[in-house]
N, C-alpha and C positions, 0 to 999 in steps of 0.2 A: 157647790156655790162658788162663784167667782171671788177672788181675794184681792183686796186693795191694801197696799202697804204704804204707810207714810214713814219715810226714813230721813232723819236729819241729825245734826249734831249741835252741841252748845251746853255750857255749864248752867245757864240760867234760862228761865221761861220768859223770854222777851216778848214785846208786842208782835214781832215777826213770827215768833213761834206760835202765839195764840192765833194769829191769822191763818198760818199754814195748817195747824191742827183742826181748826174749825172747817176750813175748806175741805180737807181730806175726809173728815168724819161725815160732813154733810153730804158730800158727793157719794160716799159709800152707802149711806142710809138711803139716799134717793134712788139708788139702783139696786138696793137689796143685797149688796155685796157684804161679805165678812170683812171687818176692819181690824187692822193691827198697826201698831206704831213701834218704831225702833228709833230711839234717840240716844246717841252716844253722848252721855252727859259729862263732857269735859271739853276743854279748849285744845285744839290741835294747831300748834304754831311751829313753823320751820319745816324744812323739806322732809326730814325724817318722820315728823309727826303726820305730815300730809300723806306720806307713803303708807303709814300705818292705818290712816283713815280710809285711804284707797282700798287697801286690802280688806279691812273690816266690811266696807260697803259692798265690795265685789261679792264676797261670800254670803252677804245677807240679802242681796237684791233679787229675791225670788217671789213673784206674785204675778197675777193677771194684769194688775195696774199698779204702778209705782208712782207715788207723788214724792218728789225730792227737791233739793236746792242745789245752788251753783257748785259748791265744792265737791258734791257727790255725783255730779252729772256724768262725768266720764266713766267711772267704774260701773254705774248703773247701766249706761249704754253698752259698754263692752261685754258685761255679763249677759246682756240680752240681745246681742246682735242677731243671733240665730233663733230667737224665740218669737212668740207672738205678743209678748208683753207690751202694753201701752205705757208710755212714759209721760208724765206731766211734770214739767220743770217750773218751779216758782222763782221768779226773780223780782225783788222788791225795787231795785234801782241799779244804776250803772255809772260809777264815777271813778275814773282811773287815777284821779288825784286824791283818793280817800286814804291813802297810807298803806293799803295792802301791797304785799310784794308784787313786783311786775309779773312774776310767774303766774299769779292768780288770774290776772286779766288776759295774759297770753293764752292761758288754758281755756278760760271761759270764751274768749273771742274765737279761738280755734273751734271750739265745740259748736258755737252758734253759726259759724261759717260753713261747717261741713256736715254736721249730724242731722239737722232737721230735714234737709232734702233727701238724705239717705233713708230716714225712717218714714218719711212721708206721712201716711195716715196713722202711724203709731206714735206720733209725737205732738204735744202741745206745750207752748210756753204760756204760763199764766203771769200776768202783771197786775198791779194793784190799782192802776188808774189809766185814763185815756191818755194822759201825758206820756206815761211810760210805754203804752201801746204804740203810740206814734214813734217814740224813740226806737223801739226794738224792731220796727219795720225797716229801719236802716241796717239792721243786722241779719234779718231773716227775709228772704225773697218772697216767701209764700205767706201772705197776710192772714190766710185762713188758719195758720198754725199759731197765731197770737190771740189770746183770749184775756179780757179784762174781768177780774173778779174783785170787787172792792172790799175794804175793811168794813165789817158789819158789827153791830153792837146790840146788846140787850137794852134797848132804849127805855123800857119801862122802869128798870132798875135805876138808871141814871136820872130819870125825871123825879124819882123819889128823893134822891140826894138833893136835887136842884130845889126842891120845894121845902126842905127842912133846914139846910145849912145857912148859917148866918154869915154874910160876907164881912171880910175884914179888909177895909181899904188900905191898911198899912202893910199888908202881906203880899209879897211878890214871889210867885213860883217861877223858878229858873229852868224848869223842864227836867228831864231825866239825866242823871249823871252817866256819862259814857265817854269813850275815847273820841267820839265824834264832835264833841263840843269845841267851840272856839274859846279856849281858855283866856287868851289875851283880851278878846272883846268882853268876856264876863268880868275879868278883873277891873276893866275900866267902868263897866256898868255898876258893879258892886261898890266901887269907890264912891260913885255918885249917889247910889241908893243909901249908903251909910251916912253921907253928909246930910241927907234929907230925913234921917231918922226912920227909915223904912226897914221892915224886916223882910228877909229873903231866905229861900232854901232851894236846894236841889232835891229831887226825890230818887229813891233807889230801892230795889227789892233785894239788894245785897249789902252787907256791911262794908263800908269803905273807910280806910284809915290813911294816914300820911297825906292829907290834903288840907289846905287852908280855906277851902270853901265849906259852908255849912250844908251838910247832906243829911236829910232825914230818911231813916231806914223804915220801910213799911213791911210788916210781915204778911199782910193781906192786901188784896186788891181793893177791898172795901175801905180800909183805912187810908190807903193812897187817894181813892176817889173822893172820900169825904174831905180830906185836907185840901185837895186841889179845888174842890167846889167852894171852899171858903176863901180862896185867894182872890185878890183884886184882879190880877192878870197873870197869864203864863207867857214868859219870854223864852223863845227858843232861838239860839244862835249856834248853828252847827257849821262845820268846815266842809261838809260834803253835800252833794245833791241828794236829798232824801227821796223816799218813795212816796208814801202817803202816810205820814207818821201817825200811829195810833193815838199817841199821847195828845197830839195837837187836836185831832178830831174829838177825842174824849173830853178834853178840857172845855171845848166850845159846847159840847152837848151838856156839860155840867153847868153851863152858864158863866164860865170863866173865859173872857175874851183872850185871844192870842195875838202876840206881837212876835214877828219873825223876820230875821234878815236873810233867811235862806232862800234859795231858789230851787228849781227842779220841781218835783211833784208836790212839794208843800205849797207852792204859790197858788195853784188853783184851788187847793183845799181851804186855805185861809180866806181866799176871796169868796168861796162858797158860803162860809160861815160868817162873812162880814167882819173879818179880822184885819189885821194890819201887816203889810210887808214894808219894811223900812230899810234904810241904807246907813243910818248912823245912830250912835248912842243918844244924841241930842233929840232925835225924833222919838225914840223910845221913851225918854224922860218926859217929853211934852205930852205924849199920849197918856202916860201914867198919871200925870198931874191934871189932865183935862177931863172932859166929859166923854165917857166911852160910848161907842156905838153899840146898839143892841145886837146880840148874837142872832143870826138867821136860823132859828131852831127848825123851821119847816123844811128847809133844804137839807139840813144835816140829818134829820130824823128819818129821811128816806132810806138811810143806810142801816136798816134794822134786820135783826136775825129773821124776822117774819117775812122779809122780802128775799130771802136767800134763794128760793126756788126760781125766781125770775132771772137771777144772775147765773144760774147753773145750766141754763138752756143749751149753750154752745158745748159745754163739757159733756152733757148727757148725750148730745148728738154725736160727739167724738166717740164716746164709749159704745154707742149703738152702731158705730161704723159708718155714719152718715157724713 
């Protein structure tokens, strides 16, 4: 039986991890492959830690098909230069101003510029939306090697929350706490929300200390979803170009409209759900205090686990050698 290995790293189970794991598992099941997962559950920061991750990845990258992510692309490739292993690289976004060390993007851009054409029919890059598909065509000459697989959800479960949660007009969800948020913008927004007597919170699946922002820690995804469903709106202000943020999509599926100042992949997502893309704190406040547009559930609900098969078509052809 052919083997598919999903290999990644990270201390926490983020939305990106959920996406990657679902894609790898679903693809393995659709082909009847045995599935295994290897996740190095820690943060690797700095040159020496990256070297350690490189070594760990190199010696682990053994399978007929390997699904991996940007930091592990080179060791997976080098380990399998002379094998028949097929490599699927998942990239959520690409923003060289996101604060990562310049070495990270030099390495990634070098990989994208050299490796796909060398591997030819043994390589595919998977991105999360058509927006990023178009972007990566500027990095890879062979458009056939770029495949879009969207974020998918267990829609029925979210609809249940949507039907029972009681909305709280005075509660504002500030999105997920992370290093990507625009802290200056959030400080300005929080100041205005406080003046208006509104409650607000960031959500997190890890305990956070040493911050003056209110952060709600949720031990389960269900608790996080229930609370977000009760919020009046979700406001997302990040410093980097996002991919197709799972939290943004999830919020709208739960019936909580989204306001974002971000660009990149989040812009078409917010437009699809009938949300708001703005350029100032004043616009955000006006939307919060006004009558909200209804969420476009029909468009968003197309991204269901039940529809996974239709999005796997190109990857299945790739594994079939077509």
